[in-house]
C-alpha positions as CSV (number, residue, x, y, z in Angstrom):
1,M,19.5,11.9,-13.5
2,A,16.2,12.6,-15.1
3,S,16.1,15.9,-16.4
4,N,13.1,18.4,-15.9
5,S,11.2,19.1,-19.4
6,Y,10.7,22.7,-18.4
7,E,14.3,23.3,-17.8
8,T,14.6,23.7,-21.1
9,G,11.5,24.6,-22.7
10,R,7.5,25.4,-22.0
11,L,6.2,25.1,-18.8
12,N,3.4,23.1,-20.3
13,L,1.5,23.3,-17.2
14,P,-1.2,20.1,-17.0
15,F,-3.9,22.3,-18.0
16,V,-2.4,23.3,-21.5
17,G,-2.0,21.7,-24.3
18,I,-4.3,18.3,-26.3
19,C,-4.9,15.8,-24.1
20,T,-3.3,12.2,-24.2
21,F,-2.7,10.3,-21.7
22,G,-0.1,11.9,-19.6
23,K,0.6,14.3,-22.3
24,Y,2.7,11.5,-23.8
25,P,3.4,12.0,-27.3
26,Y,0.5,10.4,-29.5
27,Q,0.8,8.0,-32.5
28,P,-1.7,7.8,-34.9
29,D,-0.1,5.5,-37.3
30,W,-0.6,1.8,-35.3
31,D,2.3,0.1,-37.6
32,A,5.0,2.5,-36.6
33,I,4.6,2.2,-32.4
34,D,8.0,2.7,-31.1
35,A,7.8,2.4,-27.4
36,D,7.8,0.6,-24.3
37,V,4.3,1.1,-23.9
38,A,1.4,2.2,-25.6
39,I,-2.2,3.3,-24.5
40,L,-5.2,2.1,-26.3
41,G,-8.6,4.0,-25.9
42,A,-11.9,1.5,-25.9
43,P,-14.9,3.9,-25.9
44,F,-17.2,1.1,-26.0
45,D,-20.5,0.4,-23.8
46,C,-23.0,-1.4,-25.5
47,G,-22.0,-4.4,-23.3
48,T,-23.7,-2.1,-20.3
49,Q,-26.5,-4.0,-18.5
50,W,-27.6,-0.6,-16.2
51,R,-26.2,2.5,-16.4
52,A,-24.3,3.8,-19.5
53,G,-21.6,6.1,-20.0
54,T,-17.8,4.4,-19.9
55,R,-18.2,5.4,-23.6
56,F,-16.6,8.3,-22.4
57,G,-14.3,6.8,-20.1
58,P,-10.9,6.9,-21.8
59,R,-11.6,11.1,-23.1
60,S,-12.3,11.7,-18.8
61,I,-8.9,9.4,-17.8
62,R,-7.0,11.2,-20.1
63,E,-8.0,14.1,-19.3
64,A,-7.1,12.8,-15.5
65,S,-3.9,11.7,-16.1
66,T,-2.6,15.0,-17.1
67,L,-2.0,16.1,-13.5
68,F,0.9,13.7,-13.4
69,S,2.3,15.5,-16.4
70,F,3.8,18.5,-14.9
71,G,7.2,17.7,-16.7
72,H,9.4,16.6,-14.1
73,G,12.4,14.0,-14.9
74,G,10.0,10.6,-13.7
75,A,8.0,10.4,-10.3
76,Y,10.1,10.2,-7.5
77,D,8.4,8.5,-4.7
78,H,10.1,9.3,-1.7
79,E,8.3,5.8,0.3
80,D,10.4,3.6,-1.9
81,D,12.9,6.0,-2.8
82,V,12.9,5.4,-6.5
83,T,12.2,7.6,-9.6
84,Y,9.3,5.7,-11.6
85,L,8.8,6.6,-15.3
86,P,12.2,8.5,-15.5
87,S,12.3,10.4,-18.7
88,G,14.7,9.0,-21.4
89,E,14.5,5.5,-19.8
90,V,11.2,5.0,-20.3
91,S,8.6,5.8,-23.5
92,I,5.1,5.7,-23.6
93,V,2.7,6.9,-26.4
94,D,-1.3,7.0,-26.8
95,I,-2.1,5.6,-30.2
96,G,-5.4,6.7,-30.0
97,D,-8.6,5.1,-30.3
98,A,-10.4,1.9,-31.6
99,D,-13.2,2.8,-33.9
100,I,-16.2,2.2,-32.3
101,V,-19.4,1.2,-34.5
102,H,-22.6,1.7,-32.9
103,T,-24.7,-1.1,-31.7
104,D,-22.5,-3.6,-33.6
105,T,-20.5,-5.2,-30.7
106,M,-18.4,-7.9,-32.3
107,K,-17.1,-5.2,-35.3
108,S,-16.6,-2.9,-32.3
109,H,-14.5,-5.5,-30.8
110,A,-12.5,-6.9,-33.6
111,N,-11.4,-3.1,-33.8
112,I,-10.3,-3.7,-30.4
113,E,-8.7,-6.6,-30.9
114,F,-6.5,-5.2,-33.8
115,G,-5.7,-2.1,-31.7
116,V,-4.0,-4.5,-29.2
117,R,-2.5,-7.3,-31.6
118,K,-0.7,-4.0,-33.4
119,I,0.7,-3.3,-29.9
120,L,1.7,-6.6,-29.0
121,A,3.4,-7.3,-32.0
122,A,5.7,-3.9,-31.7
123,G,7.0,-5.2,-28.2
124,A,5.0,-2.9,-26.1
125,L,2.8,-2.9,-23.1
126,P,-0.7,-2.9,-24.0
127,V,-3.0,-0.7,-21.8
128,V,-6.0,-0.5,-22.5
129,L,-8.7,2.5,-21.2
130,G,-12.6,1.3,-21.5
131,G,-15.1,1.5,-21.8
132,D,-17.5,-0.9,-20.1
133,H,-15.7,-4.7,-18.8
134,S,-16.6,-6.5,-22.3
135,V,-13.8,-4.9,-23.8
136,N,-11.6,-7.2,-22.1
137,I,-12.7,-10.0,-24.4
138,P,-11.3,-8.9,-27.3
139,C,-8.5,-7.8,-25.2
140,I,-7.6,-11.2,-24.3
141,N,-8.1,-12.9,-27.9
142,A,-5.6,-10.1,-28.9
143,F,-3.2,-12.2,-26.5
144,S,-3.6,-15.8,-29.0
145,D,-0.3,-15.2,-30.8
146,D,1.4,-13.5,-28.3
147,C,1.1,-16.7,-26.1
148,A,1.6,-19.6,-28.6
149,E,5.2,-17.5,-28.6
150,N,5.6,-16.7,-25.3
151,G,3.5,-19.1,-23.3
152,P,0.3,-18.8,-20.9
153,I,-1.1,-15.7,-19.0
154,H,-2.4,-15.6,-15.9
155,I,-5.5,-12.9,-15.3
156,V,-5.5,-11.3,-11.8
157,Q,-8.8,-9.1,-12.1
158,I,-9.7,-6.1,-9.5
159,D,-13.4,-6.2,-9.6
160,A,-16.8,-5.8,-7.1
161,H,-18.2,-8.6,-10.0
162,L,-17.4,-12.1,-10.9
163,D,-18.6,-11.3,-14.5
164,F,-18.2,-15.2,-15.2
165,V,-21.8,-15.5,-16.8
166,D,-22.2,-17.6,-19.6
167,E,-24.9,-16.7,-21.7
168,R,-28.1,-15.0,-20.8
169,H,-30.8,-14.4,-23.6
170,G,-28.3,-14.9,-26.1
171,V,-25.6,-12.7,-24.6
172,R,-22.4,-13.8,-24.5
173,Y,-20.0,-11.0,-25.1
174,G,-21.4,-8.3,-22.6
175,H,-19.6,-6.5,-19.4
176,G,-20.7,-9.7,-17.1
177,N,-19.4,-12.0,-19.4
178,P,-15.3,-11.3,-19.6
179,M,-14.2,-13.3,-17.1
180,R,-16.0,-17.0,-18.8
181,R,-14.7,-16.0,-21.9
182,A,-11.0,-15.2,-20.7
183,A,-11.1,-18.6,-18.9
184,E,-12.4,-20.6,-21.9
185,K,-8.9,-19.9,-23.6
186,P,-5.9,-22.9,-23.8
187,Y,-3.8,-20.0,-23.3
188,V,-5.1,-18.3,-20.4
189,S,-3.6,-20.8,-17.0
190,G,-5.9,-19.5,-14.2
191,L,-7.8,-16.2,-12.8
192,S,-7.4,-14.2,-9.5
193,Q,-10.5,-12.6,-8.9
194,L,-10.2,-10.4,-6.4
195,G,-13.0,-7.7,-4.7
196,I,-15.9,-10.1,-5.1
197,R,-18.4,-8.8,-3.5
198,N,-22.0,-8.4,-2.2
199,V,-25.0,-9.5,-4.7
200,S,-23.8,-10.3,-7.6
201,S,-24.4,-10.4,-11.2
202,T,-23.2,-14.0,-11.2
203,A,-25.1,-16.6,-9.8
204,K,-23.7,-19.6,-7.6
205,E,-23.8,-21.9,-10.4
206,G,-21.2,-19.0,-11.8
207,Y,-19.5,-18.9,-8.8
208,E,-18.6,-23.1,-8.9
209,D,-17.9,-23.1,-12.5
210,A,-15.6,-20.3,-11.8
211,R,-13.5,-22.4,-9.2
212,K,-13.7,-25.6,-11.4
213,M,-11.9,-23.6,-14.3
214,G,-9.0,-22.5,-12.0
215,S,-10.4,-19.5,-10.2
216,D,-9.0,-17.8,-6.6
217,I,-12.2,-16.1,-5.7
218,L,-11.5,-13.8,-2.8
219,S,-13.6,-10.9,-1.6
220,V,-12.6,-7.6,0.0
221,R,-13.0,-8.7,3.6
222,Q,-11.2,-11.9,2.7
223,I,-8.2,-9.9,1.6
224,R,-8.1,-7.4,4.5
225,A,-8.2,-10.5,6.7
226,L,-5.2,-12.3,4.7
227,G,-2.9,-9.1,4.3
228,S,-1.9,-7.7,0.6
229,A,1.7,-9.3,1.2
230,A,-0.5,-12.9,1.8
231,V,-2.9,-12.4,-1.5
232,A,-0.3,-11.6,-4.0
233,E,1.6,-14.9,-2.5
234,R,-1.6,-16.4,-4.1
235,V,-1.0,-15.5,-7.4
236,P,1.1,-17.8,-9.4
237,A,5.1,-16.6,-9.2
238,G,7.1,-16.5,-12.0
239,A,4.0,-16.6,-14.5
240,R,3.2,-13.8,-16.9
241,Y,-0.1,-11.6,-15.6
242,Y,-3.0,-9.7,-17.6
243,V,-4.7,-7.6,-15.4
244,T,-7.5,-6.5,-15.5
245,I,-9.3,-3.4,-13.3
246,D,-12.7,-2.5,-12.7
247,I,-13.3,0.8,-11.2
248,D,-16.3,-0.4,-9.5
249,G,-13.5,-2.7,-7.3
250,F,-12.8,0.2,-5.4
251,D,-15.5,1.6,-2.9
252,P,-17.8,3.9,-4.1
253,S,-17.1,6.6,-1.4
254,I,-14.0,7.3,-3.6
255,A,-15.3,6.1,-7.1
256,P,-18.6,6.7,-7.5
257,G,-18.3,7.8,-11.1
258,T,-19.2,4.1,-12.8
259,G,-22.3,2.5,-13.9
260,T,-22.1,-0.6,-11.3
261,P,-21.2,0.6,-7.9
262,S,-20.9,-1.5,-4.8
263,H,-20.0,-0.6,-1.1
264,G,-17.6,-2.2,1.1
265,G,-15.0,-1.7,-2.3
266,F,-10.9,-1.1,-1.4
267,I,-9.3,1.7,-0.8
268,Y,-6.5,3.2,-3.2
269,Y,-3.5,1.8,-0.9
270,E,-4.6,-1.8,-0.9
271,V,-5.0,-2.7,-4.6
272,L,-1.7,-0.2,-5.5
273,E,-0.1,-2.8,-2.4
274,I,-1.2,-5.9,-4.1
275,L,-0.1,-4.6,-8.2
276,A,3.0,-3.5,-7.2
277,A,3.4,-6.8,-5.6
278,L,2.8,-8.7,-8.3
279,A,5.1,-5.9,-11.1
280,K,7.7,-7.7,-8.6
281,R,6.3,-11.3,-8.5
282,G,6.2,-12.0,-12.4
283,T,5.5,-10.1,-15.6
284,I,3.2,-8.1,-16.1
285,V,2.4,-8.1,-19.9
286,G,-1.2,-6.5,-20.4
287,I,-3.3,-4.2,-18.4
288,D,-6.8,-2.9,-18.7
289,L,-8.9,-0.5,-16.8
290,V,-12.5,-0.3,-17.5
291,E,-15.8,1.0,-16.2
292,V,-15.1,4.8,-15.4
293,A,-18.4,6.7,-16.3
294,P,-17.4,10.2,-15.8
295,D,-21.1,11.5,-15.6
296,Y,-21.5,10.2,-12.1
297,D,-18.7,11.9,-10.5
298,Q,-19.0,15.5,-10.7
299,T,-15.7,16.2,-9.2
300,G,-14.0,13.8,-11.5
301,G,-12.4,11.8,-8.7
302,T,-13.2,8.9,-10.5
303,A,-11.1,9.2,-13.4
304,I,-8.1,11.3,-11.0
305,L,-8.2,7.4,-8.9
306,A,-8.2,5.7,-12.5
307,A,-5.2,7.4,-13.8
308,Q,-3.2,7.4,-10.9
309,V,-3.6,3.9,-10.5
310,L,-2.8,3.4,-14.5
311,M,0.2,5.8,-13.7
312,N,1.6,3.9,-10.8
313,L,0.8,0.3,-12.2
314,I,3.0,1.3,-15.5
315,G,5.5,3.0,-13.2
316,R,5.9,-0.2,-11.1
317,V,6.1,-2.6,-14.5
318,M,8.7,-0.6,-16.0
319,H,10.8,-0.5,-13.1
320,A,10.8,-3.9,-12.1
321,R,11.8,-5.0,-16.2
322,Q,14.7,-2.6,-15.7
323,T,15.0,-4.1,-12.3
324,N,15.3,-7.7,-13.5
325,A,17.2,-7.1,-16.4
326,E,20.1,-5.4,-14.6
327,R,20.2,-8.6,-12.2
328,G,20.3,-10.7,-15.7
329,T,23.2,-8.7,-16.8
330,E,25.1,-9.0,-13.5
331,E,24.8,-12.7,-13.0
332,S,25.5,-13.1,-16.9
333,R,29.4,-11.3,-16.2
334,P,32.3,-13.7,-15.8
335,L,33.6,-14.0,-12.7
336,A,36.9,-12.4,-12.2
337,V,40.0,-15.1,-12.1
338,F,42.8,-13.9,-9.8
339,G,45.9,-15.9,-9.8
């Protein structure tokens, strides 16, 4: 059983100390990443078309994540009867933020891509805190070498918007473009775009292009009619998944702190159930959570939601990996011979 850190040292309550994600260790040396999971901030919002402010998303998510750092020996979920993220068994580091050069999208994106590549080279799971959704573009770019070695990725998007604009007034790398840029990659095998609803930033032609390029598009109402289990079954089984979560996929009643809120969104458990199912169905190899703009939510609830989703998702990813590893060990043991 994992030990509780406060039994042998400081109580270290959530409001004490410096804010890293979950109060996990800070690793500023990107050539010395030695962990199962590495958190990277991408505080870029120059790709925004309406309300800016997601540059403060990574800080707000980190601060909110300290709520879940009480020093217990992991996070016990009584419904699953599982202790997720057991201390001593799952290692997480926060490597800080990619450097952002104001007004320079390409340089800022290159710096984000560099950070994700360093995480992948270290064999860790990259978890990126946005930033607007354009930061997904360099995240997916960073997987080119990984996919060449390990196979393609299937993208699962939680979002209110399709984000499939090809080009508008010369803009190809804003927060309305990332899924189009991803679909163009030869190592992206397809997309599951979940929660898409209402008047969209993408025209009808974009939806038609998305479906032609391998997208399965479902609205919140369609997902509720199908149920979470059936939705997860539409995602290719046994694949490598990259999960990108736009906080505006959730309903603004629980996530008002975002630049482009859209009513009729998900509630918390609808998303968690889909993500938990995917963690078992395939292998989640990358995660980003974007579009948290904390100044539009003075309660801090949006950032807490983001941190809670990430903590729970990371926990389920690592638990699934451990379970699969144990199952593989069991299957590889020779059968006893009696005679």
